[in-house]
C-alpha positions as CSV (number, residue, x, y, z in Angstrom):
1,M,9.5,99.2,-72.4
2,D,8.0,101.2,-75.2
3,A,11.0,100.5,-77.4
4,F,10.6,96.8,-76.9
5,V,6.9,96.9,-77.8
6,N,7.7,99.0,-80.9
7,D,10.4,96.6,-82.0
8,S,8.1,93.6,-81.5
9,S,5.9,95.0,-84.2
10,K,8.7,94.8,-86.8
11,T,7.5,91.4,-88.0
12,E,8.5,92.3,-91.6
13,L,12.1,91.7,-90.6
14,P,13.8,88.3,-91.3
15,I,12.9,86.2,-88.2
16,K,16.5,85.8,-87.1
17,N,17.1,89.6,-87.2
18,L,13.9,90.1,-85.2
19,K,15.2,87.6,-82.6
20,T,18.5,89.6,-82.3
21,L,16.6,92.9,-82.0
22,L,14.3,91.7,-79.3
23,L,16.8,89.9,-77.2
24,K,18.7,93.2,-76.8
25,H,15.9,94.3,-74.5
26,E,16.0,91.2,-72.2
27,D,18.2,92.8,-69.5
28,N,16.0,95.9,-69.4
29,L,12.9,93.6,-69.0
30,E,14.6,91.7,-66.1
31,N,15.3,95.1,-64.4
32,N,11.7,96.2,-64.7
33,T,9.6,93.2,-63.8
34,Q,6.9,95.4,-62.3
35,H,5.9,96.5,-65.8
36,L,5.8,93.1,-67.5
37,D,2.1,92.7,-67.2
38,Q,1.6,96.0,-69.0
39,V,4.0,94.9,-71.7
40,L,2.1,91.6,-72.3
41,A,-1.2,93.5,-72.4
42,A,0.2,95.6,-75.3
43,L,1.3,92.5,-77.3
44,D,-0.7,90.2,-79.5
45,P,0.6,86.5,-79.1
46,R,-0.7,85.6,-82.5
47,T,1.5,88.1,-84.4
48,Q,4.1,88.9,-81.8
49,S,4.7,85.5,-80.4
50,M,8.4,85.8,-80.0
51,A,8.2,89.0,-78.0
52,Y,5.4,87.6,-75.9
53,L,7.5,84.5,-75.1
54,I,10.5,86.5,-74.2
55,V,8.5,88.4,-71.6
56,L,7.0,85.2,-70.2
57,K,10.5,83.7,-69.9
58,V,11.6,86.7,-67.9
59,K,8.5,86.3,-65.7
60,C,9.6,82.8,-64.9
61,G,12.4,84.2,-62.8
62,D,10.3,86.8,-61.1
63,Q,9.6,85.5,-57.6
64,R,7.1,88.2,-56.8
65,K,4.8,87.6,-59.8
66,N,1.1,86.9,-59.5
67,V,1.0,83.2,-60.2
68,Q,-2.6,83.2,-61.4
69,N,-1.9,86.0,-63.9
70,F,1.1,84.1,-65.1
71,I,-1.0,80.9,-65.6
72,N,-3.6,82.9,-67.5
73,Q,-1.0,84.6,-69.7
74,V,0.7,81.4,-70.6
75,S,-2.6,79.6,-71.3
76,H,-3.5,82.5,-73.6
77,F,-0.2,82.4,-75.3
78,L,-0.3,78.6,-75.9
79,S,-3.7,78.8,-77.3
80,S,-2.7,81.3,-80.1
81,F,1.0,81.5,-80.7
82,N,2.7,81.4,-84.1
83,G,4.9,78.3,-84.4
84,E,7.4,79.9,-86.9
85,Q,8.4,82.6,-84.5
86,I,8.8,80.3,-81.5
87,R,11.1,77.8,-83.3
88,V,14.0,80.3,-83.3
89,I,14.0,80.4,-79.4
90,P,13.1,76.9,-78.4
91,Q,15.0,77.1,-75.1
92,Y,12.7,79.9,-74.0
93,F,9.6,77.9,-74.9
94,S,10.9,74.9,-73.0
95,Q,11.6,76.9,-69.9
96,V,8.2,78.6,-69.9
97,S,6.4,75.3,-70.5
98,K,8.1,73.6,-67.6
99,H,7.5,76.5,-65.3
100,Y,3.9,76.6,-66.4
101,V,3.5,73.0,-65.5
102,E,5.2,73.5,-62.1
103,Q,2.8,76.4,-61.3
104,L,-0.2,74.5,-62.3
105,Y,0.9,71.6,-60.0
106,N,1.6,73.9,-57.1
107,T,-1.8,75.6,-57.4
108,R,-3.5,72.2,-57.9
109,V,-5.2,73.1,-61.2
110,P,-3.3,70.8,-63.7
111,S,-6.4,70.4,-65.9
112,R,-6.3,74.0,-66.9
113,G,-3.1,73.4,-68.9
114,V,-4.1,70.2,-70.8
115,L,-5.8,71.8,-73.8
116,P,-3.3,74.7,-74.2
117,L,-0.3,72.3,-74.1
118,K,-2.1,69.9,-76.4
119,R,-2.3,72.6,-79.0
120,A,1.4,73.4,-78.4
121,V,2.7,69.9,-79.2
122,C,0.7,70.0,-82.4
123,V,1.7,73.5,-83.6
124,F,5.3,73.9,-82.3
125,P,7.1,71.2,-84.4
126,E,7.8,72.1,-88.0
127,K,7.4,68.4,-89.0
128,T,4.8,66.0,-87.9
129,N,5.8,63.1,-85.6
130,T,8.5,65.3,-84.0
131,L,9.0,64.8,-80.3
132,T,9.4,68.0,-78.3
133,P,9.9,68.9,-74.6
134,Q,6.3,70.0,-74.5
135,H,5.2,66.4,-75.1
136,A,6.4,65.3,-71.7
137,D,5.0,68.4,-70.1
138,F,1.6,67.7,-71.7
139,L,1.5,64.1,-70.6
140,Q,2.5,65.0,-67.1
141,L,-0.6,67.3,-66.9
142,C,-2.8,64.6,-68.3
143,I,-1.7,62.2,-65.6
144,L,-2.0,64.8,-62.8
145,S,-5.5,65.7,-63.9
146,K,-6.4,62.1,-65.0
147,C,-7.3,63.4,-68.5
148,Y,-5.8,60.2,-70.0
149,H,-8.0,60.2,-73.1
150,Q,-6.8,63.7,-74.1
151,A,-3.3,62.2,-74.4
152,L,-4.2,59.0,-76.3
153,P,-4.2,60.5,-79.8
154,I,-0.8,62.0,-79.2
155,I,0.9,58.9,-77.7
156,S,-0.7,56.6,-80.2
157,E,1.2,58.3,-83.1
158,S,4.7,57.1,-83.8
159,T,7.2,59.8,-83.0
160,T,10.2,59.2,-85.2
161,N,11.7,62.7,-85.5
162,L,14.1,64.3,-83.0
163,N,15.5,67.8,-83.6
164,P,17.3,69.1,-80.6
165,E,18.4,72.3,-82.4
166,Q,14.8,73.3,-83.3
167,T,13.0,72.0,-80.2
168,N,15.6,72.1,-77.4
169,I,14.7,68.5,-76.4
170,N,17.1,66.6,-74.2
171,V,17.5,63.0,-72.9
172,K,15.4,63.6,-69.8
173,D,12.5,64.9,-72.0
174,V,12.6,61.8,-74.2
175,L,12.8,59.4,-71.3
176,S,10.0,61.3,-69.4
177,Y,7.8,61.2,-72.5
178,F,7.9,57.4,-72.8
179,Y,7.6,56.9,-69.0
180,Y,4.5,59.1,-68.9
181,A,3.1,57.4,-72.0
182,G,3.5,54.0,-70.3
183,I,1.6,55.3,-67.3
184,I,-1.3,56.6,-69.5
185,F,-1.5,53.4,-71.6
186,T,-1.6,51.4,-68.3
187,A,-4.4,53.6,-66.9
188,L,-6.4,53.0,-70.1
189,K,-5.7,49.2,-69.9
190,K,-3.7,49.2,-73.1
191,Y,-1.1,47.0,-71.6
192,K,0.8,46.0,-74.8
193,Q,1.4,49.7,-75.7
194,A,2.3,50.4,-72.1
195,L,5.0,47.7,-72.2
196,E,6.5,49.1,-75.3
197,A,6.5,52.7,-73.9
198,F,8.1,51.6,-70.6
199,R,10.7,49.5,-72.5
200,Q,11.7,52.5,-74.6
201,A,12.5,54.4,-71.4
202,W,14.8,51.8,-69.8
203,T,16.4,50.5,-72.9
204,A,17.4,53.9,-74.4
205,P,21.2,54.2,-75.0
206,A,22.9,55.1,-71.8
207,T,26.3,55.1,-70.0
208,A,24.8,55.6,-66.6
209,L,21.5,54.4,-64.9
210,S,18.9,57.1,-64.6
211,A,16.1,57.4,-62.0
212,I,13.5,57.5,-64.8
213,A,14.8,54.2,-66.3
214,I,14.6,52.6,-62.8
215,E,11.0,53.7,-62.3
216,A,10.0,52.7,-65.8
217,Y,11.5,49.2,-65.3
218,K,9.6,48.7,-62.0
219,K,6.3,49.5,-63.8
220,Y,7.3,47.5,-66.8
221,Y,8.2,44.5,-64.6
222,L,4.7,44.4,-63.0
223,V,2.8,45.0,-66.2
224,Y,4.8,42.2,-67.9
225,L,3.9,39.8,-65.0
226,M,0.3,40.8,-65.4
227,V,0.2,40.3,-69.2
228,N,2.5,37.3,-69.6
229,G,2.7,35.6,-66.2
230,T,6.5,35.3,-66.6
231,I,9.6,37.3,-65.6
232,P,10.7,39.7,-68.3
233,G,14.2,39.4,-69.9
234,F,16.4,42.0,-71.4
235,P,16.3,42.8,-75.1
236,K,19.6,42.4,-76.9
237,Y,19.8,46.2,-77.4
238,T,19.6,46.9,-73.7
239,P,22.6,49.1,-72.5
240,T,25.2,47.1,-70.6
241,V,24.9,49.4,-67.6
242,V,21.2,48.7,-67.4
243,Q,21.6,44.9,-67.6
244,R,24.2,44.9,-64.9
245,T,22.7,47.2,-62.3
246,I,19.0,47.9,-62.7
247,K,17.8,44.8,-60.8
248,N,19.9,46.0,-57.8
249,H,17.5,48.9,-57.5
250,C,14.4,46.7,-57.9
251,K,15.0,43.8,-55.4
252,S,11.5,43.9,-54.0
253,Y,10.1,43.5,-57.6
254,V,12.5,40.7,-58.5
255,E,11.6,38.8,-55.3
256,Y,7.9,39.3,-56.0
257,G,8.3,38.2,-59.6
258,Q,10.1,35.0,-58.6
259,T,7.2,34.1,-56.2
260,F,4.6,35.2,-58.8
261,T,5.8,32.7,-61.4
262,G,5.4,29.9,-58.8
263,G,1.7,30.3,-59.1
264,N,0.9,29.8,-55.4
265,V,-1.7,32.6,-54.7
266,Q,-1.2,32.6,-51.0
267,E,2.5,32.9,-51.2
268,I,2.1,35.7,-53.8
269,H,-0.2,37.5,-51.4
270,N,2.4,37.1,-48.6
271,K,5.2,38.4,-50.7
272,A,3.2,41.4,-51.8
273,S,2.4,42.2,-48.2
274,A,6.0,41.8,-47.2
275,H,7.0,44.5,-49.8
276,A,3.8,46.6,-49.6
277,E,5.7,49.5,-48.1
278,N,8.1,49.7,-51.0
279,F,5.3,49.2,-53.6
280,Q,3.3,51.9,-51.9
281,K,6.2,54.3,-51.9
282,D,6.8,53.8,-55.6
283,K,3.0,54.2,-56.2
284,N,2.9,50.7,-57.7
285,L,0.7,48.9,-55.2
286,G,-2.3,49.1,-57.5
287,L,-0.3,47.3,-60.3
288,V,0.7,44.6,-57.8
289,K,-3.0,44.1,-56.9
290,L,-3.8,43.9,-60.7
291,S,-1.1,41.4,-61.2
292,I,-2.6,39.1,-58.5
293,R,-6.0,39.4,-60.1
294,S,-4.4,38.5,-63.5
295,I,-3.5,35.1,-62.0
296,H,-7.2,34.2,-61.6
297,R,-8.0,35.6,-65.1
298,R,-5.2,33.5,-66.6
299,N,-6.3,30.4,-64.9
300,I,-9.9,30.9,-66.1
301,K,-8.5,31.4,-69.6
302,K,-6.7,28.0,-69.4
303,L,-10.0,26.4,-68.5
304,T,-11.5,27.5,-71.8
305,Q,-8.8,25.4,-73.6
306,T,-9.9,22.3,-71.8
307,F,-13.7,22.5,-71.2
308,M,-16.7,23.3,-73.3
309,T,-18.9,23.9,-70.3
310,L,-18.2,24.2,-66.6
311,S,-20.2,25.2,-63.5
312,L,-19.4,28.4,-61.7
313,K,-18.7,26.4,-58.6
314,D,-16.1,24.2,-60.3
315,I,-14.5,27.3,-61.9
316,A,-14.3,28.9,-58.5
317,E,-12.6,25.9,-57.0
318,H,-10.1,25.7,-59.9
319,V,-9.0,29.3,-59.6
320,K,-9.3,29.7,-55.8
321,L,-12.2,32.3,-55.8
322,S,-15.6,32.4,-54.3
323,P,-18.4,31.6,-56.9
324,A,-19.6,35.3,-56.8
325,D,-16.0,36.6,-57.4
326,A,-15.6,34.0,-60.2
327,E,-18.7,35.1,-61.9
328,T,-17.7,38.8,-61.6
329,T,-14.3,38.0,-63.1
330,I,-15.8,36.0,-66.0
331,L,-18.2,38.8,-66.8
332,K,-15.4,41.3,-66.9
333,M,-13.2,39.0,-69.1
334,I,-16.1,38.7,-71.5
335,E,-16.6,42.4,-71.5
336,D,-12.9,43.0,-72.2
337,G,-12.9,40.4,-75.0
338,E,-10.4,38.0,-73.2
339,I,-12.8,35.1,-73.5
340,F,-16.0,34.3,-75.3
341,A,-18.6,32.7,-73.0
342,T,-22.2,32.7,-71.8
343,I,-23.4,32.2,-68.3
344,N,-26.7,30.4,-67.7
345,Q,-28.1,32.0,-64.5
346,K,-30.6,29.3,-63.9
347,D,-28.2,26.3,-63.5
348,G,-25.0,28.3,-63.0
349,M,-23.3,26.8,-66.0
350,V,-20.7,28.6,-68.1
351,S,-20.4,27.7,-71.8
352,F,-17.1,28.6,-73.5
353,N,-17.4,29.6,-77.1
354,E,-15.0,30.1,-80.1
355,N,-13.8,33.5,-81.1
356,P,-16.5,34.8,-83.5
357,E,-14.0,37.1,-85.3
358,T,-13.3,35.9,-88.9
359,Y,-10.7,38.5,-89.6
360,S,-12.2,39.3,-92.9
361,G,-14.2,42.5,-92.4
362,N,-13.4,46.1,-93.5
363,K,-12.2,46.9,-90.0
364,I,-9.4,44.3,-90.2
365,L,-8.5,45.4,-93.7
366,N,-8.2,49.0,-92.6
367,E,-6.0,48.0,-89.6
368,L,-3.8,46.0,-91.9
369,D,-3.5,48.9,-94.3
370,T,-2.6,51.2,-91.5
371,Q,0.1,48.9,-90.3
372,I,1.6,48.5,-93.8
373,H,1.6,52.3,-94.2
374,N,3.4,52.7,-90.8
375,I,6.0,50.1,-91.8
376,V,6.7,51.8,-95.1
377,T,7.0,55.2,-93.4
378,L,9.4,53.7,-90.8
379,E,11.5,52.1,-93.5
380,S,11.7,55.5,-95.3
381,K,12.7,57.2,-92.1
382,L,15.5,54.6,-91.4
383,T,16.8,55.0,-94.9
384,S,16.9,58.8,-94.5
385,I,18.8,58.5,-91.1
386,N,21.3,56.1,-92.7
387,E,21.9,58.6,-95.5
388,Q,22.5,61.3,-93.0
389,F,25.0,59.2,-91.2
390,A,26.8,58.3,-94.4
391,T,27.3,62.0,-95.3
392,S,27.9,63.3,-91.8
393,P,31.4,64.8,-91.5
394,A,31.6,64.0,-87.8
395,F,30.6,60.4,-88.4
396,L,33.0,59.9,-91.2
397,K,35.8,61.5,-89.2
398,K,35.2,59.1,-86.3
399,I,35.2,56.1,-88.6
400,L,38.5,57.3,-90.2
401,T,40.0,57.8,-86.7
402,N,39.0,54.4,-85.6
403,E,40.5,52.8,-88.8
404,K,43.8,54.6,-88.3
405,R,43.9,53.5,-84.6
406,S,43.2,49.9,-85.7
407,V,46.0,50.0,-88.4
408,S,48.4,51.6,-85.8
409,Q,47.7,48.8,-83.3
410,Y,48.2,46.2,-86.0
411,D,51.5,47.6,-87.1
412,N,52.7,47.8,-83.4
413,G,51.7,44.2,-82.9
414,M,53.6,43.1,-86.0
415,E,56.7,45.0,-84.9
416,D,56.6,43.3,-81.5
417,M,56.3,39.8,-83.2
418,I,59.3,40.5,-85.5
419,A,61.3,41.8,-82.5
């Protein structure tokens, strides 16, 4: 153990040499788990991050460890580690991060890991906008602890970089990230962003249907009904396996959607009740209820296109609500910026107004500038990816192989025709 601590101080060595030196002690650490807490106490996670992480990884496999001590040690590590040292052993970081989340969940204190993991997703990647396994772990904790606003700055950024060699990210991490991001956007009522996040999860390239894709599609389906009032279709880039099979796993949702587009509120309620058990099991019953409420909101919005003023009683009759519920719904729509109206409490009349936004202020110009910047950045990224493909030996070899196969099939066909 002393030798390991001594070697961990040789930070002047090239980082890959330090990695080789420290990993030689791993078997000894695994055979002496009773001393790991003492080893960690002798290490500084700021300057000896690699050694500290190796010990934490070994502790993940120790069934007799003190869980609270482990949580405290990982939290301390995540709050102070050096990203450069960790990038050479990303698989260890991924394993520790996931075990950390698991233990926080088991002990029912997920909020303790939110800030440490938030720092991790910012410090660990070498380049900005790089997706890591810790992104999904962080979002999971935000959902479990209902700290949605902590995640918003992270999921609002476009993540265009993937580097499996440096981060140890895999397909499940990517799908989980977008699935969790969709849940958080939905919780914050940012439904357009939620739809985009869920769509990323179930339209990702695939040769088989994953459980994450199915769950993402279920939530996407309900949010789409709520926002647009129609049944969603499949984008052209949707994998064939998804188009052919995903609805077979979502029959309750498809049936509900078909009834929903009919517009009969009573029938929609009946269909929701018929499938309530499935919706509850999937934890989507809340979204079903929101989609039903959206019918009333959508019908009220239609009235603004026809009438200048209308009484609360007439509105309530049009949308099949009580006058009190109609008033509450209208006030909420005004608050959310869905409609522009005023309610006269004396005579119960509602006056519908035009959108006061002129789209000419500094706020709009700043938003436009941000969008243009994002588009230019994305175009640059796509150009870089295209250049990488064009110079990739593996890609060029595959293209050459396909061309040879095509020529061979053509020659064989010509020979058959001549014969």
